[in-house]
N, C-alpha and C positions, 0 to 999 in steps of 0.2 A: 301681360307677358307671362309665358310659361316658365317653370323652373329651369327647364332645359335651355331656353333662350337666354334667361338671366345669367345662368352659370357660364354658358358659352360666350356671351358678350364680355363678361368679366375676365375670362381666361383667354380672350382673343382668338377663339375658335382653334385652339391648339390642344392636342391630347396631352395630359399630364404624364402619361406613361411613356409614350414613344417620342413626344415632342414634335410630332408631325401635324400639319394642318388637318382640321376636321371639316368636311364638306357639309355645309348647312342644308343643302338640297338633297343629300343622300338619305335614303330610307333609314329609319332607326333600327330596322331589322337586318340591315346589311352590316357585315363586319367592319366596314370603313365608315359606317354611319355614326351619328352622335349618340352619346349616352351620358347620364349623370352617375358619378361614382363618388363614394365617400372616402376613398383613398385608404381605407383600413378595413380589416375584417373584424376589428373589435367594436362591437355595437355600442359599448359604453363610452367610447372615446368621443370627445366633442370636436370632431373634425368637419370643416366645411366641405360641401360637395365640390367636386371638380369635374371638368369635362374630360371624357375619354372616348376613344373609338369603341364601338360595341365589342369588337373582337378583342381589343386590349383589356377591356373591362371583364369580359368573359374569361379570358386567359388568366387574369389576375386572381380570379376565384379558384382556379385549379392549381396554380403554382405561385410561389412567392415572386413578387414583382422585382425586377432588376432593371435599373436604368443603365443602358449601354453607354460606354464611352465611345466617342467616334473613332473610327479606324484611322482617320487622318492625324490623330494625336499620338505622339510617341511617348507613352508612359509605361513605367514599370511598376508592377504590383498596385494597380489602381484600387482604391477603396470602394466598397459597395455603397453607392450614393444614397440609397434609401435608408440604410443604417446610419450613415453620417448625418443625413437630414434629421432623422429622429433624435439623435444625441444633441445636435446643435439646437434644435427646437426646445428640448427639455432643459439642457444645462448651459447652453451658450459655450463660450470659450474658443479654443483653437484645436484643430485636428489636422494632422498630416494625412493627405489623401493620395499622393502619388510621388514617385521619384522619376526624374527625367535626366537623360544624359547631357543635354545642353540647356543653357539658360533660355534660348529661343523656344525650345520645346516646352519648357516649364511655363513660360509666359503665355504661350498659346493655350495650354491646358488651364491656366489660371483664369484667363479671359473667358474661355468656354464655360468653366464652372460657375463664375459669377452670373453669366447670362442664363445658364440652365437652372440655377437655384432660384433666380427671380421668378421662374414659372413653376418650379417644383415646390417651393415653399414661399408663396407670395406673402409679403409682409415681414419676412425675416431678413433683416439687413445682413448680407454676407459679403465679406471681402476676402480676397485671395492674395497671398504673399508668396514670393519665391525666395528661398534661402539656400545658399550654397553650403554644402557639407559633404565631406568624404568623397570628393571627386564627382559629385552629382548635384542635382538641384532638386530641392524638396518643394512641393506645392502644398501650402498650408491654408486651410479655410478658417476664417474666424467669424464669429457671430456673437452679438450680445443677447442675453436672455430677453425674451419678450415679457 
């Protein structure tokens, strides 16, 4: 089995950057085709390879990667998730990642975050809590240090 197939099977054929499916039959030269990415520009970092679309991987080299929050979620001042993921990987702990006007919005955001982090940072157990405060609801991610 090639490295690409091994990484893709482990990642469930989903791009770590955009979280969209990657077509195994697409040419590796096509922007929607599969590629292996180290998820960091730091060559000294010990980061496992991840599956990415060729286009997402190429764009990542030119600009800093940003994980988009879905438009269906109603969040105020959402945190940059790549930065949050890096801090939680290094230090663990808790981090407030968004504010929401209703508890229902906050719960939807919390559920999405736990699901997204399961693919963004595999192996890092992340939980999300919703806390009321100041007439709004805070979405808090928590992780233990690995």
